[in-house]
Each structure stands twice: as structure tokens, then as C-alpha cells.
VMD Tcl script that builds the backbone (N, CA, C; Angstrom):
set m [mol new atoms 231]
animate dup $m
set s [atomselect $m all]
$s set {name element resname resid chain x y z} {
  {N N MET 1 A -8.312 38.690 -17.461}
  {CA C MET 1 A -9.485 37.850 -17.607}
  {C C MET 1 A -9.136 36.711 -18.569}
  {N N PRO 2 A -9.403 35.475 -18.186}
  {CA C PRO 2 A -9.073 34.351 -19.063}
  {C C PRO 2 A -9.959 34.337 -20.310}
  {N N LEU 3 A -9.361 33.839 -21.375}
  {CA C LEU 3 A -10.120 33.735 -22.620}
  {C C LEU 3 A -11.221 32.695 -22.529}
  {N N PHE 4 A -10.908 31.592 -21.855}
  {CA C PHE 4 A -11.873 30.506 -21.729}
  {C C PHE 4 A -12.117 30.246 -20.253}
  {N N LYS 5 A -13.321 30.406 -19.840}
  {CA C LYS 5 A -13.675 30.126 -18.449}
  {C C LYS 5 A -14.210 28.703 -18.386}
  {N N ARG 6 A -13.559 27.894 -17.590}
  {CA C ARG 6 A -13.969 26.494 -17.460}
  {C C ARG 6 A -15.145 26.403 -16.498}
  {N N ARG 7 A -16.259 26.029 -17.000}
  {CA C ARG 7 A -17.472 25.888 -16.196}
  {C C ARG 7 A -17.773 24.410 -16.049}
  {N N VAL 8 A -17.900 23.972 -14.828}
  {CA C VAL 8 A -18.232 22.574 -14.575}
  {C C VAL 8 A -19.746 22.473 -14.479}
  {N N THR 9 A -20.322 21.734 -15.398}
  {CA C THR 9 A -21.767 21.533 -15.361}
  {C C THR 9 A -22.049 20.049 -15.218}
  {N N GLY 10 A -23.068 19.761 -14.510}
  {CA C GLY 10 A -23.428 18.374 -14.291}
  {C C GLY 10 A -24.514 17.917 -15.236}
  {N N LYS 11 A -24.688 16.635 -15.243}
  {CA C LYS 11 A -25.746 16.034 -16.050}
  {C C LYS 11 A -26.927 15.748 -15.134}
  {N N PRO 12 A -28.130 15.909 -15.639}
  {CA C PRO 12 A -29.285 15.547 -14.823}
  {C C PRO 12 A -29.188 14.079 -14.410}
  {N N GLY 13 A -29.468 13.814 -13.165}
  {CA C GLY 13 A -29.407 12.445 -12.675}
  {C C GLY 13 A -28.084 12.088 -12.030}
  {N N GLU 14 A -27.089 12.979 -12.077}
  {CA C GLU 14 A -25.829 12.759 -11.351}
  {C C GLU 14 A -25.932 13.484 -10.014}
  {N N TRP 15 A -25.742 12.748 -8.955}
  {CA C TRP 15 A -25.874 13.308 -7.617}
  {C C TRP 15 A -24.526 13.321 -6.927}
  {N N TYR 16 A -24.272 14.366 -6.162}
  {CA C TYR 16 A -23.013 14.554 -5.444}
  {C C TYR 16 A -23.306 14.944 -4.005}
  {N N TYR 17 A -22.331 14.689 -3.133}
  {CA C TYR 17 A -22.425 15.162 -1.755}
  {C C TYR 17 A -21.324 16.195 -1.569}
  {N N CYS 18 A -21.701 17.433 -1.247}
  {CA C CYS 18 A -20.744 18.515 -1.042}
  {C C CYS 18 A -20.223 18.452 0.389}
  {N N LEU 19 A -18.907 18.296 0.522}
  {CA C LEU 19 A -18.283 18.197 1.840}
  {C C LEU 19 A -18.230 19.544 2.556}
  {N N GLU 20 A -18.172 20.614 1.789}
  {CA C GLU 20 A -18.095 21.946 2.392}
  {C C GLU 20 A -19.448 22.403 2.914}
  {N N HIS 21 A -20.491 22.211 2.109}
  {CA C HIS 21 A -21.823 22.671 2.493}
  {C C HIS 21 A -22.651 21.600 3.203}
  {N N LYS 22 A -22.121 20.368 3.230}
  {CA C LYS 22 A -22.801 19.245 3.897}
  {C C LYS 22 A -24.207 19.030 3.345}
  {N N LYS 23 A -24.297 19.023 2.002}
  {CA C LYS 23 A -25.612 18.825 1.379}
  {C C LYS 23 A -25.466 18.060 0.070}
  {N N VAL 24 A -26.579 17.498 -0.371}
  {CA C VAL 24 A -26.647 16.767 -1.630}
  {C C VAL 24 A -26.989 17.769 -2.729}
  {N N GLU 25 A -26.333 17.606 -3.878}
  {CA C GLU 25 A -26.632 18.483 -5.008}
  {C C GLU 25 A -26.700 17.663 -6.292}
  {N N GLU 26 A -27.578 18.068 -7.174}
  {CA C GLU 26 A -27.684 17.389 -8.477}
  {C C GLU 26 A -26.761 18.118 -9.448}
  {N N GLY 27 A -25.856 17.362 -10.038}
  {CA C GLY 27 A -24.842 17.983 -10.885}
  {C C GLY 27 A -23.808 18.655 -9.997}
  {N N PRO 28 A -22.567 18.703 -10.418}
  {CA C PRO 28 A -21.550 19.279 -9.546}
  {C C PRO 28 A -21.632 20.802 -9.509}
  {N N ASP 29 A -22.088 21.347 -8.392}
  {CA C ASP 29 A -22.109 22.799 -8.205}
  {C C ASP 29 A -20.805 23.270 -7.579}
  {N N CYS 30 A -20.189 22.435 -6.776}
  {CA C CYS 30 A -18.974 22.802 -6.064}
  {C C CYS 30 A -17.758 22.132 -6.718}
  {N N PRO 31 A -16.555 22.633 -6.439}
  {CA C PRO 31 A -15.338 22.045 -7.019}
  {C C PRO 31 A -15.160 20.586 -6.621}
  {N N GLY 32 A -14.469 19.832 -7.460}
  {CA C GLY 32 A -14.255 18.407 -7.227}
  {C C GLY 32 A -13.582 18.105 -5.910}
  {N N LYS 33 A -12.721 18.996 -5.429}
  {CA C LYS 33 A -12.016 18.753 -4.165}
  {C C LYS 33 A -12.961 18.788 -2.969}
  {N N ASP 34 A -14.169 19.321 -3.161}
  {CA C ASP 34 A -15.120 19.471 -2.066}
  {C C ASP 34 A -16.316 18.541 -2.171}
  {N N ARG 35 A -16.237 17.494 -2.996}
  {CA C ARG 35 A -17.434 16.658 -3.152}
  {C C ARG 35 A -17.093 15.183 -3.340}
  {N N PHE 36 A -18.062 14.344 -3.005}
  {CA C PHE 36 A -18.037 12.916 -3.298}
  {C C PHE 36 A -19.045 12.684 -4.407}
  {N N GLY 37 A -18.755 11.741 -5.290}
  {CA C GLY 37 A -19.718 11.397 -6.317}
  {C C GLY 37 A -19.056 11.274 -7.665}
  {N N PRO 38 A -19.800 10.998 -8.685}
  {CA C PRO 38 A -21.259 11.021 -8.756}
  {C C PRO 38 A -21.888 9.729 -8.243}
  {N N TYR 39 A -23.114 9.886 -7.780}
  {CA C TYR 39 A -23.938 8.765 -7.339}
  {C C TYR 39 A -25.121 8.639 -8.286}
  {N N ALA 40 A -25.668 7.448 -8.372}
  {CA C ALA 40 A -26.784 7.179 -9.290}
  {C C ALA 40 A -28.103 7.754 -8.787}
  {N N SER 41 A -28.219 7.943 -7.461}
  {CA C SER 41 A -29.487 8.439 -6.925}
  {C C SER 41 A -29.220 9.421 -5.781}
  {N N ARG 42 A -30.244 10.192 -5.492}
  {CA C ARG 42 A -30.158 11.146 -4.383}
  {C C ARG 42 A -29.928 10.403 -3.056}
  {N N GLN 43 A -30.586 9.249 -2.887}
  {CA C GLN 43 A -30.463 8.488 -1.651}
  {C C GLN 43 A -29.017 8.015 -1.430}
  {N N GLU 44 A -28.350 7.572 -2.504}
  {CA C GLU 44 A -26.953 7.153 -2.374}
  {C C GLU 44 A -26.083 8.330 -1.942}
  {N N ALA 45 A -26.324 9.491 -2.536}
  {CA C ALA 45 A -25.544 10.681 -2.190}
  {C C ALA 45 A -25.799 11.106 -0.744}
  {N N GLU 46 A -27.026 10.944 -0.271}
  {CA C GLU 46 A -27.349 11.302 1.115}
  {C C GLU 46 A -26.580 10.448 2.115}
  {N N HIS 47 A -26.199 9.238 1.712}
  {CA C HIS 47 A -25.473 8.329 2.596}
  {C C HIS 47 A -23.978 8.281 2.279}
  {N N ALA 48 A -23.472 9.316 1.612}
  {CA C ALA 48 A -22.071 9.332 1.182}
  {C C ALA 48 A -21.106 9.232 2.363}
  {N N MET 49 A -21.356 9.983 3.417}
  {CA C MET 49 A -20.442 9.967 4.560}
  {C C MET 49 A -20.470 8.616 5.275}
  {N N GLU 50 A -21.648 8.018 5.380}
  {CA C GLU 50 A -21.778 6.696 5.992}
  {C C GLU 50 A -21.023 5.646 5.161}
  {N N SER 51 A -21.175 5.718 3.840}
  {CA C SER 51 A -20.465 4.791 2.954}
  {C C SER 51 A -18.954 4.965 3.075}
  {N N ALA 52 A -18.503 6.205 3.171}
  {CA C ALA 52 A -17.066 6.470 3.304}
  {C C ALA 52 A -16.533 5.904 4.621}
  {N N ARG 53 A -17.282 6.070 5.700}
  {CA C ARG 53 A -16.862 5.511 7.005}
  {C C ARG 53 A -16.755 3.991 6.934}
  {N N GLU 54 A -17.742 3.354 6.307}
  {CA C GLU 54 A -17.725 1.891 6.183}
  {C C GLU 54 A -16.526 1.425 5.366}
  {N N ARG 55 A -16.246 2.120 4.251}
  {CA C ARG 55 A -15.086 1.753 3.422}
  {C C ARG 55 A -13.779 1.958 4.174}
  {N N ASN 56 A -13.684 3.034 4.923}
  {CA C ASN 56 A -12.471 3.284 5.702}
  {C C ASN 56 A -12.235 2.177 6.725}
  {N N LEU 57 A -13.296 1.729 7.382}
  {CA C LEU 57 A -13.161 0.631 8.341}
  {C C LEU 57 A -12.710 -0.648 7.660}
  {N N GLN 58 A -13.267 -0.923 6.482}
  {CA C GLN 58 A -12.849 -2.118 5.738}
  {C C GLN 58 A -11.366 -2.037 5.392}
  {N N TRP 59 A -10.911 -0.884 4.937}
  {CA C TRP 59 A -9.506 -0.737 4.561}
  {C C TRP 59 A -8.589 -0.819 5.779}
  {N N GLU 60 A -9.016 -0.223 6.897}
  {CA C GLU 60 A -8.200 -0.270 8.109}
  {C C GLU 60 A -8.057 -1.691 8.641}
  {N N ASN 61 A -9.073 -2.518 8.418}
  {CA C ASN 61 A -9.047 -3.888 8.911}
  {C C ASN 61 A -8.624 -4.902 7.851}
  {N N ASP 62 A -8.209 -4.429 6.699}
  {CA C ASP 62 A -7.767 -5.312 5.618}
  {C C ASP 62 A -6.392 -5.879 5.973}
  {N N PRO 63 A -6.266 -7.200 6.045}
  {CA C PRO 63 A -4.984 -7.792 6.421}
  {C C PRO 63 A -3.856 -7.467 5.443}
  {N N LYS 64 A -4.168 -7.140 4.219}
  {CA C LYS 64 A -3.124 -6.780 3.251}
  {C C LYS 64 A -2.365 -5.526 3.682}
  {N N TRP 65 A -3.015 -4.657 4.437}
  {CA C TRP 65 A -2.375 -3.423 4.879}
  {C C TRP 65 A -1.522 -3.648 6.129}
  {N N HIS 66 A -1.633 -4.814 6.739}
  {CA C HIS 66 A -0.919 -5.084 7.978}
  {C C HIS 66 A 0.013 -6.278 7.840}
  {N N ASP 67 A 0.495 -6.526 6.640}
  {CA C ASP 67 A 1.420 -7.632 6.419}
  {C C ASP 67 A 2.760 -7.366 7.087}
  {N N ALA 68 A 3.433 -8.449 7.413}
  {CA C ALA 68 A 4.791 -8.338 7.959}
  {C C ALA 68 A 5.731 -7.881 6.847}
  {N N PRO 69 A 6.757 -7.115 7.181}
  {CA C PRO 69 A 7.726 -6.716 6.173}
  {C C PRO 69 A 8.379 -7.946 5.546}
  {N N ALA 70 A 8.836 -7.827 4.325}
  {CA C ALA 70 A 9.452 -8.956 3.624}
  {C C ALA 70 A 10.664 -9.458 4.385}
  {N N GLY 71 A 10.670 -10.758 4.643}
  {CA C GLY 71 A 11.818 -11.389 5.296}
  {C C GLY 71 A 11.917 -11.148 6.801}
  {N N GLY 72 A 10.848 -10.736 7.431}
  {CA C GLY 72 A 10.944 -10.497 8.877}
  {C C GLY 72 A 9.604 -10.567 9.561}
  {N N THR 73 A 9.601 -10.144 10.794}
  {CA C THR 73 A 8.377 -10.119 11.578}
  {C C THR 73 A 7.910 -8.681 11.678}
  {N N PRO 74 A 6.647 -8.472 11.971}
  {CA C PRO 74 A 6.163 -7.094 12.077}
  {C C PRO 74 A 6.871 -6.334 13.189}
  {N N ASP 75 A 7.057 -5.051 12.988}
  {CA C ASP 75 A 7.669 -4.201 14.015}
  {C C ASP 75 A 6.780 -4.138 15.226}
  {N N GLU 76 A 7.368 -4.136 16.394}
  {CA C GLU 76 A 6.590 -4.007 17.622}
  {C C GLU 76 A 6.765 -2.597 18.133}
  {N N ASP 77 A 5.641 -1.939 18.455}
  {CA C ASP 77 A 5.703 -0.569 18.961}
  {C C ASP 77 A 5.628 -0.536 20.453}
}
mol reanalyze $m
mol bondsrecalc $m
mol representation Tube
mol addrep $m
């Protein structure tokens, strides 16, 4: 048995979206690897997956990620 048990407690007003349980929770109830957040409001946390999809699309379409290699032309597949 460990001498010190690390308990993760949240602060009131911090909202998270649990990826495992697919629900919004106030304060982190689940491990960090299973959640997005913190968010300032419950509504922001409820839209966590939508926000993540939008950010992923922005990153996928960012021209910085599709630059030609230095000194050449882009590889053709």
C-alpha cells in the first residue's frame, strides 16, 4: 500500500469532458488520459468533441503542414 495516495480533485467551476464515459463532469473525476479540459463552462465542455473535430480540420488544412521539403518539390504518391 503506498504511503501517499495521489487524489486528483477538481476545483468548482472547472468542467471536463470524459472520453471514456462520454459525459461532462465538474472537476476531474477521471484520469487525465481520458478527458479534455478544463473548460470555463459546462456548455464549452459539452461541445468538446465538436471543437476537437474543428481544430483537427484546421490543422489538416494548414499549409505549414504541407510544405515542400527543403530544396525540392513535394513527393508525389
